[in-house]
All heavy atoms as TSV, in Angstrom:
chain	resi	resn	atom	element	x	y	z
A	1	MET	N	N	82.309	96.913	107.089
A	1	MET	CA	C	83.737	97.071	106.835
A	1	MET	C	C	84.466	97.008	108.150
A	1	MET	O	O	84.126	97.678	109.085
A	1	MET	CB	C	83.949	98.421	106.155
A	1	MET	CG	C	85.237	98.559	105.418
A	1	MET	SD	S	86.769	98.846	106.312
A	1	MET	CE	C	86.366	100.184	107.380
A	2	GLU	N	N	85.456	96.162	108.195
A	2	GLU	CA	C	86.200	96.002	109.437
A	2	GLU	C	C	87.459	96.839	109.414
A	2	GLU	O	O	88.320	96.671	108.552
A	2	GLU	CB	C	86.554	94.542	109.633
A	2	GLU	CG	C	85.352	93.656	109.858
A	2	GLU	CD	C	85.766	92.217	110.063
A	2	GLU	OE1	O	86.814	91.970	110.671
A	2	GLU	OE2	O	85.032	91.343	109.620
A	3	LEU	N	N	87.566	97.735	110.378
A	3	LEU	CA	C	88.759	98.563	110.529
A	3	LEU	C	C	89.977	97.703	110.764
A	3	LEU	O	O	91.070	98.028	110.311
A	3	LEU	CB	C	88.548	99.566	111.671
A	3	LEU	CG	C	89.618	100.638	111.841
A	3	LEU	CD1	C	89.710	101.502	110.581
A	3	LEU	CD2	C	89.314	101.500	113.051
A	4	GLU	N	N	89.796	96.576	111.441
A	4	GLU	CA	C	90.913	95.660	111.714
A	4	GLU	C	C	91.532	95.155	110.420
A	4	GLU	O	O	92.767	95.066	110.311
A	4	GLU	CB	C	90.445	94.474	112.562
A	4	GLU	CG	C	90.084	94.853	113.976
A	4	GLU	CD	C	89.459	93.695	114.747
A	4	GLU	OE1	O	89.476	92.561	114.249
A	4	GLU	OE2	O	88.953	93.937	115.848
A	5	LYS	N	N	90.712	94.797	109.436
A	5	LYS	CA	C	91.227	94.318	108.140
A	5	LYS	C	C	92.036	95.422	107.477
A	5	LYS	O	O	93.104	95.164	106.932
A	5	LYS	CB	C	90.072	93.904	107.230
A	5	LYS	CG	C	89.480	92.562	107.525
A	5	LYS	CD	C	88.459	92.236	106.447
A	5	LYS	CE	C	87.711	90.967	106.754
A	5	LYS	NZ	N	86.700	90.664	105.730
A	6	LEU	N	N	91.496	96.630	107.481
A	6	LEU	CA	C	92.175	97.760	106.872
A	6	LEU	C	C	93.527	97.984	107.541
A	6	LEU	O	O	94.551	98.141	106.857
A	6	LEU	CB	C	91.309	99.015	106.950
A	6	LEU	CG	C	91.933	100.331	106.486
A	6	LEU	CD1	C	92.382	100.236	105.033
A	6	LEU	CD2	C	90.943	101.468	106.680
A	7	CYS	N	N	93.541	98.003	108.864
A	7	CYS	CA	C	94.787	98.225	109.603
A	7	CYS	C	C	95.809	97.121	109.328
A	7	CYS	O	O	97.002	97.373	109.237
A	7	CYS	CB	C	94.504	98.351	111.099
A	7	CYS	SG	S	93.630	99.867	111.529
A	8	SER	N	N	95.319	95.909	109.165
A	8	SER	CA	C	96.192	94.772	108.849
A	8	SER	C	C	96.859	94.952	107.487
A	8	SER	O	O	98.044	94.702	107.322
A	8	SER	CB	C	95.379	93.483	108.893
A	8	SER	OG	O	96.182	92.387	108.527
A	9	ILE	N	N	96.095	95.408	106.510
A	9	ILE	CA	C	96.625	95.668	105.165
A	9	ILE	C	C	97.709	96.758	105.241
A	9	ILE	O	O	98.779	96.632	104.636
A	9	ILE	CB	C	95.506	96.095	104.201
A	9	ILE	CG1	C	94.560	94.922	103.967
A	9	ILE	CG2	C	96.065	96.610	102.898
A	9	ILE	CD1	C	93.254	95.310	103.298
A	10	ILE	N	N	97.426	97.805	105.969
A	10	ILE	CA	C	98.370	98.931	106.117
A	10	ILE	C	C	99.642	98.457	106.805
A	10	ILE	O	O	100.749	98.760	106.361
A	10	ILE	CB	C	97.718	100.096	106.898
A	10	ILE	CG1	C	96.534	100.656	106.099
A	10	ILE	CG2	C	98.754	101.172	107.204
A	10	ILE	CD1	C	95.609	101.550	106.924
A	11	ALA	N	N	99.476	97.721	107.892
A	11	ALA	CA	C	100.639	97.242	108.659
A	11	ALA	C	C	101.534	96.365	107.803
A	11	ALA	O	O	102.767	96.467	107.829
A	11	ALA	CB	C	100.171	96.485	109.890
A	12	GLU	N	N	100.905	95.496	107.003
A	12	GLU	CA	C	101.692	94.602	106.139
A	12	GLU	C	C	102.425	95.389	105.055
A	12	GLU	O	O	103.607	95.147	104.789
A	12	GLU	CB	C	100.773	93.566	105.497
A	12	GLU	CG	C	101.524	92.519	104.709
A	12	GLU	CD	C	100.596	91.439	104.167
A	12	GLU	OE1	O	99.610	91.090	104.830
A	12	GLU	OE2	O	100.900	90.953	103.077
A	13	ALA	N	N	101.745	96.353	104.440
A	13	ALA	CA	C	102.352	97.132	103.364
A	13	ALA	C	C	103.526	97.991	103.875
A	13	ALA	O	O	104.515	98.163	103.166
A	13	ALA	CB	C	101.303	98.025	102.704
A	14	LEU	N	N	103.387	98.512	105.083
A	14	LEU	CA	C	104.409	99.403	105.617
A	14	LEU	C	C	105.385	98.690	106.559
A	14	LEU	O	O	106.299	99.314	107.098
A	14	LEU	CB	C	103.744	100.582	106.352
A	14	LEU	CG	C	102.847	101.470	105.489
A	14	LEU	CD1	C	102.216	102.554	106.331
A	14	LEU	CD2	C	103.636	102.074	104.337
A	15	ASN	N	N	105.151	97.408	106.777
A	15	ASN	CA	C	106.004	96.606	107.655
A	15	ASN	C	C	106.116	97.218	109.055
A	15	ASN	O	O	107.217	97.458	109.559
A	15	ASN	CB	C	107.386	96.411	107.023
A	15	ASN	CG	C	108.136	95.263	107.647
A	15	ASN	OD1	O	107.519	94.330	108.179
A	15	ASN	ND2	N	109.449	95.311	107.595
A	16	ILE	N	N	104.945	97.520	109.629
A	16	ILE	CA	C	104.883	98.081	110.974
A	16	ILE	C	C	103.908	97.277	111.820
A	16	ILE	O	O	103.153	96.464	111.293
A	16	ILE	CB	C	104.437	99.567	110.958
A	16	ILE	CG1	C	103.052	99.716	110.297
A	16	ILE	CG2	C	105.482	100.435	110.258
A	16	ILE	CD1	C	102.473	101.113	110.408
A	17	ASP	N	N	103.925	97.521	113.111
A	17	ASP	CA	C	103.002	96.854	114.038
A	17	ASP	C	C	101.619	97.444	113.872
A	17	ASP	O	O	101.456	98.679	113.856
A	17	ASP	CB	C	103.505	97.041	115.471
A	17	ASP	CG	C	102.757	96.185	116.483
A	17	ASP	OD1	O	101.563	95.866	116.246
A	17	ASP	OD2	O	103.358	95.838	117.504
A	18	VAL	N	N	100.622	96.584	113.774
A	18	VAL	CA	C	99.249	97.029	113.598
A	18	VAL	C	C	98.792	97.910	114.748
A	18	VAL	O	O	97.908	98.760	114.577
A	18	VAL	CB	C	98.301	95.814	113.382
A	18	VAL	CG1	C	98.089	95.045	114.668
A	18	VAL	CG2	C	96.984	96.240	112.757
A	19	LYS	N	N	99.422	97.781	115.900
A	19	LYS	CA	C	99.049	98.597	117.075
A	19	LYS	C	C	99.409	100.062	116.903
A	19	LYS	O	O	98.930	100.915	117.649
A	19	LYS	CB	C	99.727	98.025	118.335
A	19	LYS	CG	C	99.215	96.658	118.701
A	19	LYS	CD	C	99.988	96.087	119.851
A	19	LYS	CE	C	99.537	94.650	120.095
A	19	LYS	NZ	N	100.505	93.906	120.890
A	20	GLU	N	N	100.264	100.361	115.928
A	20	GLU	CA	C	100.664	101.755	115.659
A	20	GLU	C	C	99.608	102.510	114.864
A	20	GLU	O	O	99.746	103.693	114.628
A	20	GLU	CB	C	101.981	101.795	114.878
A	20	GLU	CG	C	103.176	101.282	115.635
A	20	GLU	CD	C	104.436	101.339	114.805
A	20	GLU	OE1	O	104.613	102.307	114.041
A	20	GLU	OE2	O	105.249	100.397	114.910
A	21	ILE	N	N	98.578	101.790	114.406
A	21	ILE	CA	C	97.613	102.367	113.488
A	21	ILE	C	C	96.250	102.547	114.149
A	21	ILE	O	O	95.732	101.619	114.762
A	21	ILE	CB	C	97.437	101.444	112.250
A	21	ILE	CG1	C	98.796	101.164	111.604
A	21	ILE	CG2	C	96.468	102.060	111.247
A	21	ILE	CD1	C	98.783	100.015	110.633
A	22	GLY	N	N	95.725	103.743	114.039
A	22	GLY	CA	C	94.384	104.053	114.556
A	22	GLY	C	C	93.570	104.782	113.497
A	22	GLY	O	O	94.103	105.150	112.437
A	23	GLU	N	N	92.340	105.036	113.785
A	23	GLU	CA	C	91.466	105.694	112.816
A	23	GLU	C	C	91.953	107.096	112.456
A	23	GLU	O	O	91.780	107.556	111.332
A	23	GLU	CB	C	90.035	105.759	113.351
A	23	GLU	CG	C	89.016	105.979	112.287
A	23	GLU	CD	C	87.595	105.749	112.766
A	23	GLU	OE1	O	87.390	105.114	113.807
A	23	GLU	OE2	O	86.686	106.209	112.063
A	24	ASP	N	N	92.595	107.771	113.400
A	24	ASP	CA	C	93.076	109.142	113.156
A	24	ASP	C	C	94.503	109.188	112.623
A	24	ASP	O	O	95.038	110.267	112.384
A	24	ASP	CB	C	93.017	109.947	114.463
A	24	ASP	CG	C	91.592	110.152	114.941
A	24	ASP	OD1	O	90.676	110.211	114.109
A	24	ASP	OD2	O	91.387	110.251	116.173
A	25	THR	N	N	95.108	108.042	112.409
A	25	THR	CA	C	96.486	107.976	111.923
A	25	THR	C	C	96.569	108.466	110.494
A	25	THR	O	O	95.820	108.001	109.631
A	25	THR	CB	C	97.023	106.542	112.012
A	25	THR	OG1	O	96.909	106.069	113.354
A	25	THR	CG2	C	98.480	106.462	111.585
A	26	ALA	N	N	97.484	109.415	110.235
A	26	ALA	CA	C	97.700	109.941	108.880
A	26	ALA	C	C	98.780	109.114	108.189
A	26	ALA	O	O	99.810	108.806	108.782
A	26	ALA	CB	C	98.114	111.399	108.923
A	27	PHE	N	N	98.516	108.740	106.950
A	27	PHE	CA	C	99.448	107.890	106.219
A	27	PHE	C	C	100.830	108.538	106.064
A	27	PHE	O	O	101.837	107.894	106.332
A	27	PHE	CB	C	98.898	107.537	104.833
A	27	PHE	CG	C	97.755	106.558	104.893
A	27	PHE	CD1	C	96.453	106.979	104.736
A	27	PHE	CD2	C	97.996	105.211	105.116
A	27	PHE	CE1	C	95.401	106.080	104.794
A	27	PHE	CE2	C	96.946	104.304	105.176
A	27	PHE	CZ	C	95.649	104.738	105.014
A	28	VAL	N	N	100.878	109.774	105.610
A	28	VAL	CA	C	102.150	110.426	105.355
A	28	VAL	C	C	102.758	110.977	106.639
A	28	VAL	O	O	103.901	110.671	106.988
A	28	VAL	CB	C	102.005	111.546	104.290
A	28	VAL	CG1	C	103.314	112.304	104.101
A	28	VAL	CG2	C	101.522	110.941	102.969
A	29	ASP	N	N	102.002	111.801	107.352
A	29	ASP	CA	C	102.529	112.476	108.531
A	29	ASP	C	C	102.884	111.529	109.673
A	29	ASP	O	O	103.918	111.701	110.337
A	29	ASP	CB	C	101.557	113.534	109.044
A	29	ASP	CG	C	101.389	114.682	108.053
A	29	ASP	OD1	O	102.263	114.839	107.173
A	29	ASP	OD2	O	100.375	115.406	108.159
A	30	ASP	N	N	102.044	110.537	109.945
A	30	ASP	CA	C	102.263	109.631	111.070
A	30	ASP	C	C	103.035	108.369	110.713
A	30	ASP	O	O	103.816	107.853	111.523
A	30	ASP	CB	C	100.925	109.253	111.731
A	30	ASP	CG	C	100.209	110.449	112.312
A	30	ASP	OD1	O	100.865	111.391	112.759
A	30	ASP	OD2	O	98.961	110.428	112.310
A	31	LEU	N	N	102.781	107.850	109.505
A	31	LEU	CA	C	103.383	106.579	109.136
A	31	LEU	C	C	104.527	106.703	108.127
A	31	LEU	O	O	105.200	105.712	107.832
A	31	LEU	CB	C	102.302	105.633	108.579
A	31	LEU	CG	C	101.149	105.326	109.529
A	31	LEU	CD1	C	100.110	104.457	108.825
A	31	LEU	CD2	C	101.644	104.634	110.795
A	32	GLY	N	N	104.703	107.881	107.571
A	32	GLY	CA	C	105.780	108.106	106.614
A	32	GLY	C	C	105.579	107.411	105.271
A	32	GLY	O	O	106.530	107.117	104.557
A	33	ALA	N	N	104.335	107.153	104.928
A	33	ALA	CA	C	104.030	106.463	103.662
A	33	ALA	C	C	104.336	107.371	102.468
A	33	ALA	O	O	104.069	108.569	102.515
A	33	ALA	CB	C	102.563	106.036	103.626
A	34	ASN	N	N	104.892	106.775	101.422
A	34	ASN	CA	C	105.117	107.534	100.186
A	34	ASN	C	C	104.089	107.087	99.138
A	34	ASN	O	O	103.220	106.270	99.425
A	34	ASN	CB	C	106.562	107.346	99.685
A	34	ASN	CG	C	106.904	105.905	99.368
A	34	ASN	OD1	O	106.052	105.130	98.923
A	34	ASN	ND2	N	108.153	105.532	99.596
A	35	SER	N	N	104.189	107.601	97.936
A	35	SER	CA	C	103.181	107.316	96.930
A	35	SER	C	C	103.164	105.829	96.556
A	35	SER	O	O	102.105	105.266	96.300
A	35	SER	CB	C	103.366	108.171	95.681
A	35	SER	OG	O	104.655	107.983	95.137
A	36	LEU	N	N	104.317	105.190	96.534
A	36	LEU	CA	C	104.364	103.758	96.231
A	36	LEU	C	C	103.699	102.939	97.336
A	36	LEU	O	O	102.951	101.996	97.073
A	36	LEU	CB	C	105.812	103.302	96.027
A	36	LEU	CG	C	106.021	101.863	95.570
A	36	LEU	CD1	C	105.284	101.609	94.256
A	36	LEU	CD2	C	107.495	101.561	95.432
A	37	ASP	N	N	103.936	103.340	98.595
A	37	ASP	CA	C	103.278	102.678	99.732
A	37	ASP	C	C	101.764	102.819	99.620
A	37	ASP	O	O	101.027	101.863	99.827
A	37	ASP	CB	C	103.735	103.300	101.066
A	37	ASP	CG	C	105.194	103.070	101.371
A	37	ASP	OD1	O	105.746	102.019	100.991
A	37	ASP	OD2	O	105.791	103.953	102.028
A	38	MET	N	N	101.318	104.012	99.281
A	38	MET	CA	C	99.872	104.258	99.165
A	38	MET	C	C	99.274	103.411	98.050
A	38	MET	O	O	98.178	102.875	98.208
A	38	MET	CB	C	99.589	105.753	98.925
A	38	MET	CG	C	99.871	106.623	100.116
A	38	MET	SD	S	98.935	106.150	101.598
A	38	MET	CE	C	97.256	106.406	101.047
A	39	PHE	N	N	99.988	103.274	96.941
A	39	PHE	CA	C	99.511	102.451	95.846
A	39	PHE	C	C	99.363	101.001	96.304
A	39	PHE	O	O	98.346	100.350	96.050
A	39	PHE	CB	C	100.467	102.541	94.646
A	39	PHE	CG	C	100.064	101.660	93.503
A	39	PHE	CD1	C	99.028	102.028	92.670
A	39	PHE	CD2	C	100.709	100.452	93.279
A	39	PHE	CE1	C	98.646	101.209	91.611
A	39	PHE	CE2	C	100.334	99.630	92.229
A	39	PHE	CZ	C	99.290	100.010	91.407
A	40	GLU	N	N	100.375	100.503	97.020
A	40	GLU	CA	C	100.333	99.126	97.517
A	40	GLU	C	C	99.164	98.937	98.491
A	40	GLU	O	O	98.465	97.913	98.443
A	40	GLU	CB	C	101.658	98.798	98.216
A	40	GLU	CG	C	101.789	97.364	98.626
A	40	GLU	CD	C	103.131	97.039	99.241
A	40	GLU	OE1	O	104.085	97.808	99.086
A	40	GLU	OE2	O	103.213	95.994	99.923
A	41	ILE	N	N	98.942	99.901	99.351
A	41	ILE	CA	C	97.822	99.824	100.308
A	41	ILE	C	C	96.489	99.822	99.570
A	41	ILE	O	O	95.609	99.004	99.847
A	41	ILE	CB	C	97.896	100.992	101.316
A	41	ILE	CG1	C	99.097	100.789	102.250
A	41	ILE	CG2	C	96.589	101.112	102.103
A	41	ILE	CD1	C	99.459	102.025	103.054
A	42	LEU	N	N	96.346	100.711	98.581
A	42	LEU	CA	C	95.085	100.792	97.851
A	42	LEU	C	C	94.794	99.516	97.059
A	42	LEU	O	O	93.660	99.068	97.013
A	42	LEU	CB	C	95.086	102.021	96.928
A	42	LEU	CG	C	95.042	103.360	97.654
A	42	LEU	CD1	C	95.165	104.500	96.649
A	42	LEU	CD2	C	93.775	103.501	98.469
A	43	VAL	N	N	95.827	98.934	96.461
A	43	VAL	CA	C	95.642	97.667	95.746
A	43	VAL	C	C	95.206	96.585	96.730
A	43	VAL	O	O	94.283	95.809	96.453
A	43	VAL	CB	C	96.943	97.253	94.996
A	43	VAL	CG1	C	96.850	95.826	94.511
A	43	VAL	CG2	C	97.188	98.196	93.834
A	44	GLY	N	N	95.839	96.542	97.898
A	44	GLY	CA	C	95.456	95.562	98.917
A	44	GLY	C	C	94.031	95.735	99.388
A	44	GLY	O	O	93.294	94.760	99.565
A	45	VAL	N	N	93.627	96.980	99.551
A	45	VAL	CA	C	92.249	97.305	99.974
A	45	VAL	C	C	91.248	96.859	98.894
A	45	VAL	O	O	90.242	96.219	99.209
A	45	VAL	CB	C	92.103	98.811	100.266
A	45	VAL	CG1	C	90.658	99.242	100.304
A	45	VAL	CG2	C	92.810	99.171	101.572
A	46	GLU	N	N	91.564	97.174	97.648
A	46	GLU	CA	C	90.652	96.812	96.561
A	46	GLU	C	C	90.486	95.294	96.455
A	46	GLU	O	O	89.380	94.806	96.250
A	46	GLU	CB	C	91.156	97.383	95.233
A	46	GLU	CG	C	91.007	98.887	95.157
A	46	GLU	CD	C	91.525	99.502	93.867
A	46	GLU	OE1	O	92.386	98.884	93.206
A	46	GLU	OE2	O	91.049	100.586	93.515
A	47	GLU	N	N	91.586	94.564	96.636
A	47	GLU	CA	C	91.518	93.113	96.590
A	47	GLU	C	C	90.759	92.531	97.787
A	47	GLU	O	O	89.901	91.664	97.623
A	47	GLU	CB	C	92.918	92.511	96.514
A	47	GLU	CG	C	93.601	92.749	95.199
A	47	GLU	CD	C	95.041	92.262	95.170
A	47	GLU	OE1	O	95.549	91.744	96.194
A	47	GLU	OE2	O	95.685	92.418	94.117
A	48	GLU	N	N	91.064	93.022	98.970
A	48	GLU	CA	C	90.452	92.480	100.176
A	48	GLU	C	C	88.951	92.734	100.235
A	48	GLU	O	O	88.177	91.877	100.640
A	48	GLU	CB	C	91.127	93.109	101.421
A	48	GLU	CG	C	90.522	92.691	102.742
A	48	GLU	CD	C	90.736	91.216	103.071
A	48	GLU	OE1	O	91.779	90.656	102.693
A	48	GLU	OE2	O	89.849	90.640	103.728
A	49	PHE	N	N	88.537	93.940	99.832
A	49	PHE	CA	C	87.127	94.304	99.950
A	49	PHE	C	C	86.359	94.160	98.623
A	49	PHE	O	O	85.183	94.480	98.562
A	49	PHE	CB	C	86.995	95.726	100.495
A	49	PHE	CG	C	87.502	95.861	101.904
A	49	PHE	CD1	C	88.776	96.350	102.167
A	49	PHE	CD2	C	86.739	95.467	102.979
A	49	PHE	CE1	C	89.258	96.469	103.453
A	49	PHE	CE2	C	87.203	95.584	104.276
A	49	PHE	CZ	C	88.470	96.071	104.517
A	50	ASP	N	N	87.049	93.714	97.570
A	50	ASP	CA	C	86.441	93.516	96.261
A	50	ASP	C	C	85.727	94.786	95.776
A	50	ASP	O	O	84.547	94.774	95.444
A	50	ASP	CB	C	85.487	92.318	96.275
A	50	ASP	CG	C	85.115	91.875	94.868
A	50	ASP	OD1	O	85.927	92.057	93.944
A	50	ASP	OD2	O	83.972	91.371	94.696
A	51	ILE	N	N	86.480	95.887	95.793
A	51	ILE	CA	C	85.971	97.187	95.360
A	51	ILE	C	C	86.986	97.817	94.407
A	51	ILE	O	O	88.095	97.314	94.236
A	51	ILE	CB	C	85.731	98.153	96.553
A	51	ILE	CG1	C	87.039	98.384	97.320
A	51	ILE	CG2	C	84.621	97.654	97.443
A	51	ILE	CD1	C	86.968	99.454	98.387
A	52	GLU	N	N	86.579	98.925	93.811
A	52	GLU	CA	C	87.492	99.707	92.982
A	52	GLU	C	C	87.397	101.157	93.412
A	52	GLU	O	O	86.307	101.729	93.459
A	52	GLU	CB	C	87.120	99.559	91.514
A	52	GLU	CG	C	88.199	100.021	90.583
A	52	GLU	CD	C	87.939	99.609	89.147
A	52	GLU	OE1	O	87.539	98.455	88.912
A	52	GLU	OE2	O	88.138	100.480	88.281
A	53	LEU	N	N	88.537	101.742	93.763
A	53	LEU	CA	C	88.580	103.145	94.164
A	53	LEU	C	C	89.122	103.964	93.010
A	53	LEU	O	O	90.206	103.673	92.489
A	53	LEU	CB	C	89.487	103.319	95.389
A	53	LEU	CG	C	89.018	102.617	96.676
A	53	LEU	CD1	C	90.098	102.678	97.730
A	53	LEU	CD2	C	87.737	103.237	97.187
A	54	ASP	N	N	88.374	104.995	92.588
A	54	ASP	CA	C	88.878	105.839	91.511
A	54	ASP	C	C	89.928	106.794	92.051
A	54	ASP	O	O	90.145	106.892	93.257
A	54	ASP	CB	C	87.728	106.564	90.794
A	54	ASP	CG	C	86.948	107.489	91.708
A	54	ASP	OD1	O	87.505	107.989	92.712
A	54	ASP	OD2	O	85.769	107.745	91.423
A	55	SER	N	N	90.603	107.495	91.133
A	55	SER	CA	C	91.691	108.383	91.561
A	55	SER	C	C	91.217	109.533	92.452
A	55	SER	O	O	91.926	109.972	93.326
A	55	SER	CB	C	92.440	108.925	90.356
A	55	SER	OG	O	91.579	109.640	89.512
A	56	GLU	N	N	89.981	109.984	92.240
A	56	GLU	CA	C	89.431	111.046	93.086
A	56	GLU	C	C	89.274	110.554	94.515
A	56	GLU	O	O	89.601	111.264	95.472
A	56	GLU	CB	C	88.093	111.546	92.548
A	56	GLU	CG	C	88.201	112.358	91.298
A	56	GLU	CD	C	86.857	112.843	90.797
A	56	GLU	OE1	O	85.857	112.760	91.543
A	56	GLU	OE2	O	86.796	113.307	89.641
A	57	ALA	N	N	88.776	109.338	94.683
A	57	ALA	CA	C	88.621	108.762	96.016
A	57	ALA	C	C	89.979	108.571	96.666
A	57	ALA	O	O	90.170	108.898	97.834
A	57	ALA	CB	C	87.874	107.422	95.937
A	58	ALA	N	N	90.936	108.087	95.890
A	58	ALA	CA	C	92.283	107.857	96.410
A	58	ALA	C	C	92.919	109.180	96.869
A	58	ALA	O	O	93.611	109.212	97.898
A	58	ALA	CB	C	93.150	107.202	95.361
A	59	ASP	N	N	92.675	110.252	96.128
A	59	ASP	CA	C	93.220	111.567	96.474
A	59	ASP	C	C	92.649	112.107	97.779
A	59	ASP	O	O	93.294	112.915	98.449
A	59	ASP	CB	C	92.983	112.576	95.355
A	59	ASP	CG	C	93.835	112.307	94.122
A	59	ASP	OD1	O	94.823	111.552	94.241
A	59	ASP	OD2	O	93.496	112.845	93.057
A	60	ARG	N	N	91.439	111.681	98.130
A	60	ARG	CA	C	90.805	112.166	99.371
A	60	ARG	C	C	91.328	111.436	100.614
A	60	ARG	O	O	91.036	111.823	101.740
A	60	ARG	CB	C	89.293	112.005	99.269
A	60	ARG	CG	C	88.626	112.964	98.315
A	60	ARG	CD	C	87.120	112.932	98.440
A	60	ARG	NE	N	86.545	111.658	98.050
A	60	ARG	CZ	C	86.068	111.357	96.842
A	60	ARG	NH1	N	86.109	112.269	95.885
A	60	ARG	NH2	N	85.530	110.182	96.581
A	61	ILE	N	N	92.065	110.360	100.427
A	61	ILE	CA	C	92.529	109.554	101.543
A	61	ILE	C	C	93.810	110.131	102.122
A	61	ILE	O	O	94.863	110.099	101.492
A	61	ILE	CB	C	92.730	108.084	101.120
A	61	ILE	CG1	C	91.387	107.494	100.681
A	61	ILE	CG2	C	93.348	107.283	102.252
A	61	ILE	CD1	C	91.486	106.097	100.105
A	62	VAL	N	N	93.699	110.659	103.339
A	62	VAL	CA	C	94.843	111.187	104.059
A	62	VAL	C	C	95.094	110.366	105.310
A	62	VAL	O	O	96.222	110.098	105.671
A	62	VAL	CB	C	94.608	112.683	104.446
A	62	VAL	CG1	C	95.744	113.224	105.287
A	62	VAL	CG2	C	94.434	113.518	103.182
A	63	SER	N	N	94.004	109.954	105.953
A	63	SER	CA	C	94.110	109.181	107.195
A	63	SER	C	C	93.434	107.814	107.041
A	63	SER	O	O	92.744	107.551	106.068
A	63	SER	CB	C	93.448	109.935	108.336
A	63	SER	OG	O	92.036	109.949	108.177
A	64	VAL	N	N	93.649	106.981	108.029
A	64	VAL	CA	C	93.016	105.656	108.036
A	64	VAL	C	C	91.493	105.805	108.039
A	64	VAL	O	O	90.784	105.070	107.360
A	64	VAL	CB	C	93.518	104.831	109.235
A	64	VAL	CG1	C	92.794	103.503	109.343
A	64	VAL	CG2	C	95.035	104.617	109.121
A	65	GLY	N	N	91.002	106.783	108.786
A	65	GLY	CA	C	89.560	107.038	108.808
A	65	GLY	C	C	89.023	107.425	107.440
A	65	GLY	O	O	87.930	107.008	107.043
A	66	ASP	N	N	89.804	108.218	106.712
A	66	ASP	CA	C	89.403	108.603	105.333
A	66	ASP	C	C	89.311	107.346	104.475
A	66	ASP	O	O	88.363	107.197	103.687
A	66	ASP	CB	C	90.441	109.550	104.704
A	66	ASP	CG	C	90.530	110.886	105.394
A	66	ASP	OD1	O	89.563	111.286	106.075
A	66	ASP	OD2	O	91.578	111.533	105.264
A	67	ALA	N	N	90.280	106.462	104.602
A	67	ALA	CA	C	90.280	105.221	103.815
A	67	ALA	C	C	89.036	104.396	104.150
A	67	ALA	O	O	88.393	103.862	103.254
A	67	ALA	CB	C	91.545	104.416	104.086
A	68	ALA	N	N	88.702	104.314	105.426
A	68	ALA	CA	C	87.535	103.543	105.860
A	68	ALA	C	C	86.265	104.127	105.243
A	68	ALA	O	O	85.393	103.386	104.781
A	68	ALA	CB	C	87.437	103.519	107.374
A	69	GLU	N	N	86.161	105.443	105.191
A	69	GLU	CA	C	84.986	106.101	104.608
A	69	GLU	C	C	84.887	105.823	103.108
A	69	GLU	O	O	83.803	105.553	102.611
A	69	GLU	CB	C	85.047	107.626	104.836
A	69	GLU	CG	C	84.588	108.050	106.200
A	69	GLU	CD	C	83.154	107.651	106.480
A	69	GLU	OE1	O	82.247	107.920	105.653
A	69	GLU	OE2	O	82.905	107.051	107.538
A	70	GLU	N	N	86.002	105.895	102.405
A	70	GLU	CA	C	86.003	105.643	100.962
A	70	GLU	C	C	85.659	104.187	100.678
A	70	GLU	O	O	84.954	103.879	99.704
A	70	GLU	CB	C	87.338	106.031	100.329
A	70	GLU	CG	C	87.632	107.502	100.353
A	70	GLU	CD	C	86.595	108.363	99.640
A	70	GLU	OE1	O	85.945	107.892	98.672
A	70	GLU	OE2	O	86.411	109.522	100.053
A	71	ILE	N	N	86.130	103.286	101.510
A	71	ILE	CA	C	85.791	101.872	101.342
A	71	ILE	C	C	84.288	101.676	101.541
A	71	ILE	O	O	83.616	100.997	100.751
A	71	ILE	CB	C	86.585	100.987	102.333
A	71	ILE	CG1	C	88.071	100.998	101.976
A	71	ILE	CG2	C	86.047	99.539	102.355
A	71	ILE	CD1	C	88.977	100.452	103.048
A	72	LYS	N	N	83.760	102.316	102.578
A	72	LYS	CA	C	82.328	102.198	102.879
A	72	LYS	C	C	81.483	102.717	101.695
A	72	LYS	O	O	80.528	102.093	101.290
A	72	LYS	CB	C	81.986	102.984	104.135
A	72	LYS	CG	C	80.582	102.707	104.672
A	72	LYS	CD	C	80.160	103.604	105.811
A	72	LYS	CE	C	81.115	103.667	106.956
A	72	LYS	NZ	N	80.616	104.494	108.057
A	73	LYS	N	N	81.886	103.861	101.145
A	73	LYS	CA	C	81.176	104.430	99.981
A	73	LYS	C	C	81.228	103.487	98.794
A	73	LYS	O	O	80.233	103.300	98.094
A	73	LYS	CB	C	81.775	105.783	99.591
A	73	LYS	CG	C	81.496	106.910	100.526
A	73	LYS	CD	C	82.168	108.169	100.005
A	73	LYS	CE	C	82.177	109.273	101.040
A	73	LYS	NZ	N	82.957	110.444	100.567
A	74	ALA	N	N	82.388	102.912	98.554
A	74	ALA	CA	C	82.575	102.028	97.386
A	74	ALA	C	C	81.788	100.734	97.531
A	74	ALA	O	O	81.419	100.119	96.526
A	74	ALA	CB	C	84.052	101.727	97.198
A	75	MET	N	N	81.488	100.344	98.757
A	75	MET	CA	C	80.764	99.091	98.995
A	75	MET	C	C	79.245	99.271	98.917
A	75	MET	O	O	78.511	98.301	98.894
A	75	MET	CB	C	81.165	98.487	100.334
A	75	MET	CG	C	82.605	97.997	100.330
A	75	MET	SD	S	83.147	97.380	101.928
A	75	MET	CE	C	82.264	95.819	101.994
A	76	GLU	N	N	78.782	100.503	98.889
A	76	GLU	CA	C	77.329	100.773	98.881
A	76	GLU	C	C	76.714	100.470	97.538
A	76	GLU	O	O	77.305	100.538	96.509
A	76	GLU	CB	C	77.070	102.248	99.235
A	76	GLU	CG	C	77.376	102.547	100.682
A	76	GLU	CD	C	77.184	104.010	101.022
A	76	GLU	OE1	O	77.027	104.839	100.096
A	76	GLU	OE2	O	77.206	104.333	102.203
């Protein structure tokens, strides 16, 4: 799983520079993402990585690192 791909999806969904995003970046606290933004990001992630994240996995995602872990689990 490439963190760069994930960051690219996030940057596009939030219309921000990919350089603003790191593994420790929190979606809400650092990037100001709302629930609609998170939905758009999750749909992009599912399409890009050809996975499906259930609502429990989505609820555990607070930071970019959390998203990377959930993607990794879903790909196993």
